[in-house]
C-alpha positions in Angstrom: 40.2 -59.3 18.3 40.3 -56.2 16.1 40.0 -52.8 17.7 38.7 -50.0 15.6 38.9 -46.3 16.5 37.1 -43.7 14.4 38.0 -40.0 14.2 37.3 -37.0 12.1 33.7 -36.3 13.0 32.5 -32.8 13.9 30.1 -30.0 13.0 30.0 -28.8 9.4 27.7 -26.6 7.3 25.6 -28.1 4.6 27.5 -28.4 1.4 30.8 -28.9 3.3 33.1 -31.8 3.5 34.7 -34.1 6.2 37.0 -37.0 6.1 36.5 -39.8 8.6 39.3 -42.1 9.6 39.2 -45.6 11.1 42.4 -46.8 12.7 42.6 -50.6 13.2 44.8 -52.6 15.5 45.1 -55.5 13.0 48.3 -55.6 11.0 46.7 -58.0 8.5 43.8 -55.6 7.8 43.7 -56.8 4.1 42.0 -59.9 5.4 38.9 -57.9 6.3 36.2 -56.3 4.3 35.7 -52.9 5.8 32.4 -50.9 6.0 31.0 -47.7 7.2 27.6 -47.4 8.8 25.7 -44.6 10.4 22.9 -44.2 12.9 20.7 -41.2 13.3 18.7 -40.6 16.5 15.6 -42.8 16.5 16.6 -44.7 13.4 18.2 -48.1 12.7 21.9 -48.4 11.8 22.2 -48.1 8.1 24.9 -49.1 5.6 27.0 -46.3 4.0 29.9 -47.9 2.1 32.1 -51.0 2.0 35.5 -51.8 0.5 37.3 -55.1 -0.2 40.5 -56.1 1.6 42.6 -55.1 -1.3 40.7 -51.9 -1.8 39.9 -52.9 -5.4 36.1 -52.9 -5.1 33.8 -50.5 -3.4 30.1 -50.4 -2.8 27.8 -47.5 -1.7 24.4 -46.8 -0.4 22.3 -45.0 -3.0 21.9 -42.1 -0.6 25.7 -41.3 -0.6 26.7 -42.5 -4.1 28.7 -39.8 -5.9 29.2 -37.8 -2.7 31.1 -40.2 -0.4 34.3 -42.2 -1.2 35.6 -45.1 0.9 39.3 -46.0 0.7 41.9 -47.8 2.7 45.6 -47.9 3.4 46.4 -51.4 4.7 50.0 -50.4 5.4 48.7 -47.7 7.7 45.9 -50.0 9.0 43.4 -47.2 8.3 40.2 -46.9 6.4 38.8 -43.6 5.3 35.4 -42.1 4.4 35.7 -38.9 2.4 32.3 -37.1 2.6 31.4 -34.1 0.4 28.2 -32.2 -0.4 27.0 -33.0 3.0 23.4 -32.3 3.9 21.4 -32.4 7.1 20.2 -35.9 6.4 23.8 -37.1 6.8 23.8 -36.1 10.5 24.5 -39.3 12.5 27.0 -41.3 14.4 29.3 -43.0 12.0 30.7 -46.4 12.7 33.6 -48.3 11.2 33.2 -52.1 11.0 35.3 -55.1 9.9 34.2 -58.4 8.5 36.3 -61.5 8.1 36.9 -63.4 5.9 37.2 -60.9 3.1 34.7 -61.7 0.4 32.3 -59.7 -1.8 28.5 -59.9 -1.4 26.3 -56.9 -2.1 23.8 -58.2 0.3 26.2 -59.0 3.1 28.0 -55.7 2.7 24.9 -53.9 3.7 24.1 -56.1 6.7 25.4 -54.9 10.1 25.1 -58.4 11.6 27.6 -59.7 9.1 30.4 -57.6 10.5 32.5 -59.0 13.3 34.1 -55.9 14.8 32.9 -52.3 15.4 34.3 -49.0 16.5 32.8 -46.7 19.1 31.5 -44.2 16.5 32.2 -40.6 15.7 29.5 -37.9 15.5 28.9 -36.0 12.3 26.5 -33.0 12.5 25.5 -31.1 9.4 23.9 -27.7 10.0 21.6 -26.0 7.5 
């Protein structure tokens, strides 16, 4: 059982930046593909970004490409989401998720039901 705890959310003005962190309980985090998802009120959970176990490959939703960066530090058992040039459409609860085994599939990266473990989420609110 992997426990994931997100932090770093908050209120930010449009154009600003935030860095989200996801702390994992799993010492062998490199065995998991990690993803970030978000869910706005009244909308389905949507894919944001994913990173392989080694951190060597990343994948982004078109809506955040060039603005968000996913990274990981397996030694610290932490995954990050650096968000910049935020706009009001980025307002949502952001969730960290882990998928095992670690493998690369653009389709599966985007699918919430392919992930085994989820955090409780952290709220990001972007004001205009």
